[in-house]
C-alpha positions as CSV (number, residue, x, y, z in Angstrom):
1,M,-15.3,84.5,-156.1
2,S,-15.5,87.3,-159.0
3,S,-13.8,86.9,-162.1
4,K,-12.1,90.2,-161.5
5,W,-10.5,89.1,-158.0
6,L,-9.7,85.3,-159.8
7,F,-7.7,87.4,-162.3
8,T,-6.0,89.2,-159.9
9,L,-5.2,86.0,-157.7
10,V,-3.9,84.2,-161.1
11,G,-2.0,87.6,-161.9
12,M,-0.2,87.5,-158.7
13,L,0.5,83.8,-158.6
14,A,2.0,84.2,-161.9
15,A,4.3,86.9,-160.8
16,L,5.4,85.0,-157.6
17,A,6.1,82.2,-159.7
18,G,8.1,84.2,-162.0
19,T,10.0,86.1,-159.2
20,A,10.8,82.4,-158.0
21,L,12.2,81.0,-161.1
22,W,14.3,84.2,-161.8
23,L,15.6,83.6,-158.3
24,A,16.5,80.1,-158.9
25,T,17.9,80.5,-162.2
26,R,19.7,83.9,-162.3
27,P,23.3,84.2,-163.0
28,A,26.0,84.0,-160.1
29,G,26.4,87.4,-159.2
30,V,22.9,88.8,-160.0
31,P,22.4,90.7,-157.2
32,G,25.7,89.6,-156.4
33,P,28.1,90.1,-153.7
34,T,30.3,93.3,-154.0
35,A,34.0,93.3,-154.0
36,P,35.7,92.2,-150.6
37,E,36.7,94.6,-148.2
38,V,38.9,92.6,-146.5
39,S,42.0,90.9,-147.2
40,T,42.2,87.2,-147.4
41,A,44.9,86.7,-145.1
42,A,42.8,88.6,-142.6
43,V,39.7,85.9,-143.6
44,M,42.3,83.0,-143.1
45,A,43.2,84.3,-139.8
46,A,39.6,85.6,-138.3
47,G,38.7,83.4,-135.5
48,F,36.0,80.9,-135.2
49,R,35.3,78.0,-132.6
50,D,34.6,74.5,-133.8
51,L,31.2,72.7,-132.2
52,Q,33.6,71.5,-129.0
53,G,34.5,75.3,-128.4
54,R,37.9,74.7,-129.6
55,P,39.5,78.0,-131.5
56,R,39.8,77.4,-135.2
57,S,40.7,79.4,-138.4
58,L,41.0,78.7,-142.1
59,G,44.3,79.4,-141.9
60,E,44.8,75.4,-141.1
61,F,44.1,74.7,-144.6
62,Q,46.6,76.6,-146.1
63,G,47.4,75.1,-149.6
64,K,43.9,73.7,-150.1
65,V,40.8,74.8,-151.9
66,V,38.5,76.1,-149.3
67,V,34.7,76.5,-149.9
68,L,33.5,79.0,-147.0
69,N,29.8,79.0,-146.6
70,F,27.8,81.2,-144.4
71,W,24.7,79.7,-143.3
72,A,22.0,79.2,-140.5
73,T,19.6,76.5,-139.3
74,W,16.5,78.5,-139.9
75,C,17.7,79.3,-143.9
76,A,15.8,77.0,-146.3
77,P,18.2,77.6,-149.1
78,C,21.2,76.7,-146.6
79,R,19.5,73.6,-145.8
80,E,18.7,72.6,-149.6
81,E,22.1,73.1,-150.7
82,M,24.3,71.5,-147.5
83,P,23.7,67.5,-148.8
84,A,25.1,68.7,-152.1
85,F,28.3,70.4,-150.0
86,E,28.6,67.0,-148.2
87,R,28.6,65.1,-151.9
88,L,31.1,67.5,-153.2
89,Q,33.2,67.2,-150.2
90,A,33.4,63.8,-150.5
91,K,34.2,64.0,-154.3
92,W,36.8,66.6,-154.0
93,G,38.3,66.2,-150.2
94,G,41.0,63.7,-151.1
95,R,42.1,66.5,-154.1
96,G,42.8,69.0,-151.5
97,V,39.5,70.7,-151.2
98,Q,38.0,71.7,-147.7
99,F,34.6,73.1,-147.3
100,V,33.7,74.9,-144.0
101,G,30.5,76.1,-143.0
102,V,30.2,79.0,-140.4
103,S,27.1,80.1,-138.6
104,A,26.3,82.6,-136.0
105,E,24.5,80.5,-134.0
106,D,24.9,78.7,-130.9
107,A,27.2,75.5,-131.1
108,S,24.6,73.2,-129.4
109,K,21.8,74.0,-132.3
110,V,24.4,73.7,-134.9
111,Q,25.8,70.4,-133.6
112,D,22.2,68.9,-133.4
113,F,21.6,70.1,-136.9
114,A,24.6,68.6,-138.5
115,K,23.8,65.2,-136.7
116,R,20.3,65.1,-138.1
117,I,21.1,66.0,-141.5
118,G,24.6,64.0,-141.7
119,I,27.1,67.2,-142.3
120,T,30.6,65.8,-141.7
121,Y,32.7,68.5,-142.9
122,P,33.3,71.4,-140.4
123,L,30.9,73.4,-139.0
124,W,32.2,76.2,-136.9
125,V,30.5,79.3,-135.1
126,G,31.3,82.6,-134.5
127,G,28.7,84.7,-133.3
128,D,28.2,88.4,-134.6
129,E,31.6,88.1,-136.4
130,V,30.4,85.8,-138.9
131,S,27.8,88.1,-140.1
132,E,30.3,90.7,-140.4
133,L,32.6,88.7,-142.1
134,S,30.3,87.7,-144.6
135,R,29.3,91.6,-145.0
136,R,33.0,92.1,-145.7
137,L,33.5,89.4,-148.2
138,G,31.1,91.4,-150.3
139,N,27.4,90.3,-148.9
140,R,26.1,93.9,-148.2
141,M,22.5,92.7,-147.8
142,G,23.3,89.9,-145.5
143,V,21.4,87.5,-147.5
144,L,22.1,83.8,-146.7
145,P,23.4,81.2,-147.8
146,H,26.5,83.1,-149.0
147,T,29.5,81.2,-150.3
148,V,33.2,82.1,-151.2
149,V,35.6,79.7,-152.6
150,F,39.4,80.3,-152.0
151,D,42.1,79.0,-154.1
152,R,45.1,77.4,-153.0
153,R,47.0,80.5,-152.8
154,E,44.3,82.1,-150.7
155,G,42.8,84.2,-153.7
156,V,38.9,84.8,-153.8
157,A,38.3,82.0,-157.0
158,G,34.5,82.4,-156.6
159,T,31.5,83.9,-154.5
160,R,27.9,83.4,-154.5
161,V,25.2,85.1,-152.7
162,G,22.3,82.7,-152.4
163,A,22.5,78.9,-152.8
164,Y,25.0,77.4,-154.9
165,R,23.9,74.9,-157.4
166,E,26.0,71.9,-157.3
167,D,26.8,71.4,-161.1
168,S,28.4,75.0,-160.8
169,L,30.5,74.3,-157.9
170,D,31.6,71.2,-159.2
171,S,32.7,72.7,-162.3
172,L,34.5,75.4,-160.4
173,L,36.0,72.9,-158.3
174,A,37.2,70.7,-161.1
175,Q,38.9,73.7,-162.7
176,L,40.6,74.7,-159.5
177,A,42.1,71.2,-158.9
178,T,43.2,71.3,-162.4
179,I,45.1,74.4,-162.1
180,S,46.7,73.5,-158.7
181,A,47.8,70.2,-160.6
182,E,49.6,72.1,-163.3
183,K,51.7,74.0,-161.1
């Protein structure tokens, strides 16, 4: 291999590594979600199905902090952040926090995946409506994962396109629990 090609290859690898590092460490919101085009009341009323086929909505968690995660079984960053979500659900669930994952995939595929990696928080499905709701909540590019955190009053307290770092989400949940406890 000539030195010209070697330098070109090293340069390309450095650029890819730099891009990967930027994507992994960029601040929340870069390139972030845009302002939601849907009311939180509409989000809370949106219809999903649990993995047994029963109709569900986020409204059943009224008065709780809700962490709504749009994800897919084929999405590597989704699979990477879900164990952290499981840990945070265990930590904060007793203090009024509820994680819910929604997918556009088939319920049986989601159920097999949840069993395989040990996810116990609710995973719901909703077909194409899931992608549309994510878009209306500011995920213009349709990137997964996409996470929206609602406070106890159903206002948007945080949103993230791309994987959520466990420490960042934990810090947000600590603030929301403190705010909720003071009121």
